[in-house]
Every structure is written in C-alpha cells, then in structure tokens.
N, C-alpha and C positions, 0 to 999 in steps of 0.2 A: 892268862885268865889260870889263876891259882886254885885246881880242887881245895873243896873243902866240905864236910859232910852237912848237908843240910839240911835244915830243920821241918821242912814241911815233912806230915804225914802222909803224904801221898808218893813221895819218893822213895816207893819198896825197892828201888834199883839202883839207889845210892848215885845218881846221877849227879856231879858237882855243879854247885852255884856256879855261876858266873861272875865274875869279878875284873875291874879294868886295870888289872897292875903287870898284865906285859904287855911291854912298849910295841906298838904297832899294831895291835889288835883292835878290833874295830871297839870293844868300849875302851879302850885307851883312850883312842882318837876320839870319841866324844869329852871324856873330860880332858884332854888335854889341850884340845884345838878347837872343836866346837863349842862349850861354856866359856873361855875368854874369849873368844869372839863375839857370843852374844850377849856378854858383859856392854863389848863396845859398841855393839847395834843397839841397845837400850841406851845406853848413856846419850849416845846421838839423837835419837827419835822424838829426846823430851829434853824442855828446856829447869832439867833440875836443879835442885839447887846447893848450895856447898855440901851441907850435911849428905845428900845421896850421894853425890860425888865423891866422899869419902868414903862413905859406906862402899859402896861398888870397890874402889880401889882397894879397900880393906880386903875383901869378898876376891878379889882379883888373887890377891896378894895369898891370902889363905889358901887356895882350892891349887896353887901353883908352887910356893913353896912352905905352907904352914900344916896343922893339922886339922883336921875338924872339931870344930867348936858347936856349942849346944847353943840353940837359944836362949835368950836372958828368963830368967822366972817368972821375970812380968809379961812374955808374951802369951796371948791369950789361950795357945795351944802349944807352950812350952813344955807344960807337964807332959802332953802325951809324948811328944816331939824325944823330949828326954826319955821316956820308958822306952821307946821304937831304937833309941840310938844308942843306948849306954854302952853298949858293947864296943862302939866305931869311935865315940868322943877321944879324943887326942892319942887319934893314930890319922896316919896318910889317908884321905880321902881315896886313893887306889886301893886300899885295902880292906873296902867297905863293899859287902855286893854291890856289883854296879844297878841294880833297880833301887836300892838304897840312896846313892850316892846321887844318883839321878834326879829321884823324887826330892830330895835333900836340897840339894843345890836350887831348885827352884821357889823352893820352899825361903831360902835364905835369899834368894832374889827378891822377890816380893817383900821381904822384909827391909832390905836395904834400899829401896825405892819407897817407901814408906807407905807400899798397898796396906798394910792393917794396921796404919798409924793414926791419931787424933789429927795430924795437919792436914795441910793442904792435898797434898797427894793420895790421899785415904781413898781405893776404890777405884784409883785410876790405872787401869789395865795397861801393861806397862809394853804389853804384846800388839792393842790396838790397831796402831798404825799399819803394822805387816800385818792383819787379816784385813784392814779398811782396802788398803792397795790391792791386793788380790781382789777384792771381790767388786773392785771397779774395772779390773783389766780388761782388756779387749778378749780373751780366754772364755771369759764367763759369758759377756756378750754373744759371741760366736756357739758356745754350746747350748745355751739357752734358746737361740733363733735354730737349731736343730732340732729340739724339743717337735716343732711345728709337725715333722716328718711322721712322730708317732701316731698321729690322728688314723693315719689309714692303714696302720700295721695290727696283723691279728693280738691279741691279747694275750698271748703266750708267750707272743716274740717279744712282744712290748716289755713284759716281764721279766724276761731274760736279759736284754737292753739294760734296764735298769738296774737291777741287781749286779750286772757286771760294771756300770757306771757308779753305783755306790762303792763298789768294790775296790776303783782302780783310783777312786777320788780325785788327785789332782790330773789325773791321767781321763777325767769323765767323757770329756768328750769323744774316746775312743767307744766307749760303750752306746753312747748315743749315736753313734755311726752306725753300728751294728745294725739298730734301728732302719737307718737310711737307705738299706739296700749295698754296702759296702762292703762286699766279703773281705778285702785286704785287711782291715781294720779290724774287721771281728775276727780272721783267724790270725792276725798277732796278739789279741787279747787273749782268744783261747790256747793258743800253744805256750803262754807263759803262766799256763795256770797248772802250779806242780799238786793241785787236789780239787777236787771241785762233787760235792756233796749238792749242787743246786738242785736235782730231783727231789734229796729228801727233803729241802730246805722247804719247796714247793707242796711236798706230799703233807706235810705236816701243816699245811693252811689251806687246805679244800675251801674252794668258793661256798660262800655262806653257811661256815662251819662256826660262828658268833666268837672268834678264838680273838683271844687278846696277847699284843706283840708287844716284846722290849726290846727297845732299842738303845744300846749304849755307845754314844756318839763318838767322835773321837775328835776329830780336827773341824775347826769353822773354816768358815769362806768357800773355797770353790771343790772342799770337798765335800760341804757340811750341805749344800744346794741339793748333790743327787741322791745323798740320805734323805732330804725331806721328800724328793721329785718320786722317791722309792715308798715310802709312809703313804704319798697322796695315791699312787697305785695299791696298794694293800687295803686301802679306804676305799678308795672308788671303786675295785673291781669286787670288793666284798670276801678280801682274804685273811682281812681283821675287822671285827667290830669296833675295836679300840685300840691305840697305840700310846705307848708310856715313853718318853722319850728323855732318856736319862744324861743329865749335864755334868759337866764342873759345877762347883759351885763358887771356884774365885780361876784367876788364871795358871795354867798349867801347862808344864810341856810347850812353849811359844803357841802355837796355833790351837790349842784346846778349844772343845766349845762350848761356852756358855749358854744363859739365856739370852745374853746381851746379844751375842752371837746367832741365836736364832732367831731372833727380831731382825735383824741385821738383815739376812738372809730371806724372810719373807717380804719384808719389803723391796729388796732388789727383785724378787718376783713378782711381785703385786704390779711393780711398776715398768713389768716387761712387758711388750704384746706380746698379742696371739697364744700360745698354748702352754708358755710359762707363767702368763698372767693369770690364765685361768685355772694353774695349778696353785699359784699364789692363791689365788681366793679362796678356791675350796678350801685350803691348808687355815687360813684366817678363821673362817667359818669353825672347822674342825674343833680348832682351839674353844673357840666361843662356846660350843656345842658339848667337848668333854669327850670327843671322839678321840682327841690327840691331845694329849698332855702332858707337861714337863714338868719333870722332877730334878733333884739334885740331891746327892748326900755327902756328906763329909769323906765318906770313904775311897771316894773316885780319887782324889787328891792323897793318899795313901800309899806310904813306900810299901805296900804288904800285898802278897797273891790273893788273889779270887777264896779261896780256899779259908781263907781268916775273916773272908766278910760278917758283919757283926747279923742279929738275927732277923732284926728289921729289914734289911735289902736282904736278907737270903728269902723272908715271907713274902718280898714283892717278885723275885726270880719265880719263887716256886708257885704263884696264884698267873704268872703267865702259859700262855701255849706255847712259847717260842721265844728265847730271847738270844737277841742278836748282837754280839759284840763288833764294835769296829776298831779297826784300827791293830797297828803291832806292839803296844803298850799294853792294851787290851789281854792280846792273845799272851803275852809276856806275863802278865799275872793270872790267866786262865791257866795254864799248864804247868806255872812254875817258869822262873827264869834262870834254868839248868841248862846245861850240857847234855840234852837225851841226846838217847841215841835215834836218830832220824826218821825211824822207822817204829820205834815206842806207838802205842796204842792211842791215838787221842781221845778213843773215848775210855780207855782206863783211868789216863789220865785226867778224866772231868767228870769221872762220875760221882764225886763228892758234890757237884753244881746240882743247885735244885731244881729239877726240870730239865726241857729239851733246851741244848744251847747248840749256836752257831757261830761261827766266826768268819768274818770277813777280812781278810788282810793285807795289805799290799807288805811283802818282806823287806824289814829294814834293820835286822838284828839276826844274831846266829841262832834263837831258839827257832827247834822246829821240830814237828812232829808228826806223824800218821801218813809218812811218806811212803808208798808201794817203794820195794826192793830195787825195780829195775828204774822208775823214774828218778830216786835219788842217785844210780847207778852214773845216767844219762847226766845229770846235773854234774856229777863231780867230773866228770871226763869232759865236761865245757870249756872248763878254767875261768869259769866265768864268778864274780863275785856274786853267786845268786841269790845267797842269805840275806845281804845286808843293801845289794842296789837300788832296791823298790822297783826290780825290772821283773818279777817273778811274783805272784798272787796265788791266794788259796781262800776254797770254800770248805770247809769243814763243820760236819753236823754231827751232834750226837741226842738221840733221842732220848 
C-alpha cells in the first residue's frame, strides 16, 4: 500500500491513503482475486446475451492486464465520474486509491451487464440471486424463530441483544441468543468487540425523547433483517419518534441494500410466525404512518469520504438526533480510507460530521481508529488477521 499524501482536509496527521499495489495485501487481494471471481459469479447467475458477455470479458481483461478506462461520455453519469477519476484514468487499477478502485469497479460492472442501458437488462440487479438465496436460507429461519425468546426479556437486555445483532450482521444469530440466555454466545460476541460505546449510544436516545434517528444501511438480506428489527425496537420502545433508513440508489458492493431489498426483508418478516411476524407487521405500518421512512441519495454510491458529502445530505444528518452508520464501507468513508494510527481519535476524525454519529461495524478492512493502546497491543500480539477477517467488531460514538 503505497504512501501518498491524502487530499482530505481532515488529515492533519498525514496518514497515507490506502492503495492496492502491494502484492499480498488485503486491498491487493480484493482487486486481484475477489473482483475477477465476482465477474464470473455474475456471468453465471444470469442468462446474459453476447453483448453482456463481451463487456464482462473486456472488463476482466482491463482490471487484470490493462489500464483504467473512463466511462463513455454518453453515460448518464459519465461527466461526474470523469471529474472524480481524471487523475487515475490511463493508469493501472492498482495505482488508484483502494476506495476509488473498488467503487469504480462496481460502477463498471453494472455498465457491463446493461443495468443503466435502455435494453432488457435495464434495472436488473446482478446481485439479486445472491441476496435472495441468503434470505431464503435456513439460517434466517433459525434467527427469526429465536426472536420469540425476546418477549420475556427486559427492555434494556433486549436493546443490547438487538444492537449486537445489528452490529454482527451475518452473525446476527449470536446477538439474538444473548437474549435467549446463552451466556457462552454472548461472551463470544462481547470478547471480540475492540471498542464499545453502546452506553453512549443509548444515552443519546432516551425513552420518550422525540428523537429522529438516521440509519445508513450496509448489506441486504441476512444483515438487513437485524437492522430492521433494531429499528422496530427503537420505535416500539420510544427511543425514537422517527427513523429514516438511508439506502443505495442502485446495486453496489454485491450485497448493499436498496429499497427492493427492504421490501423483500419486510415480506420475509411479515410471513414469519411469532415475534418476527409481529415485528414485520409493525414495521409495515410504520412505513405507512411515516415513522419509518426510506430515502436514498447518489452520494451513497460515490467513491468519496463523507467529509465531501453534498449540502442536502449534510442537512439531513444535521437534523437527526443520531446518525448510525452500518458496516465497513461506511466506516472507511466516515474516517477516511487511510492508514491511521489505530489509537487516533475517532471523535477528532469525525468532528466534521453534522451531528452525533455512531459506527456499527464488523472489521473487514485495514482502517481502524479510536482503540485503546492496551487493546491494540493485545490484538497485535494475537497474530490474528483481526482487521480484515470479520471476526472483530466495534461500536463507536461521537456525540
């Protein structure tokens, strides 16, 4: 990961931007292995025609052997991407910042399969089969059944369990089982938290406080369901008067949530028996009443840090009592996709954010800040790939 002076105004310490040009590094593996594999998976998931196959072949050749090419000028967003990437086009994909290269890959993949075109594949989510398979899986069934145990659990314990369920995403069953009185599972979840500001989060959302909470979603399917269940708890227990759920405007990073994914999850909940069905029914009514609202914005699919968010989105976050950012990508965009010292101040690096902000994130990339020195030392001594393996997580809050 080549060191390069970042352009972010919040980078007083001069932390290097993360690139993908160090063989064997995590970012290098994403570009060299994950992206080519994903092209093949998308190709196999749909009966695409010759045009799509040729475009996918060309994209694969470009990312492995060629240089980064701009979008065609006629593309609806071609001018915008041309402005963002003018200094990277004509160079290797590995020589662009990791955040930029990842984002641009997904935009190019959508273009290759005709998502933005005028043909028959317009608007067809290339990642939909992966999302649907997960949503129909046995794991979701088991997790929804586990919700029945929440009925007899005190509200504060239920809140903690649902917060952890939302945090862990596809390990959500771990969080639900905390509420079912299984201390071993709970201990496992807590022991892998590298930072835990959950008490500060709940202090910002007192019961009956007429709060508005913004939730910026991450993944769909098995990870979105715990987010929706946490939202139901916020509304039902009056931690929030209104929740605004922010979603991607189009497919992004394989499993990122769009409006259609929220609908699919709500249907999955409402069709379930017991507590899961009751939660689904309440959320459905909350959508109709306006206490749960979904919104989207083009910036959520931009290769830029939140520090560069447009004024209209800044205004939305500023009006919220608390903004909860879910997932790894949102974290990278929140603090900057840079090699910070892991003990750098989370509050300092997010001081620009308009209003109180909380990050709920399972660690799946190199970026990390806000750790205590003792915690960092213990993690480093462990020898584990704790930054990127998804085995550790954090809850960080800046008031």
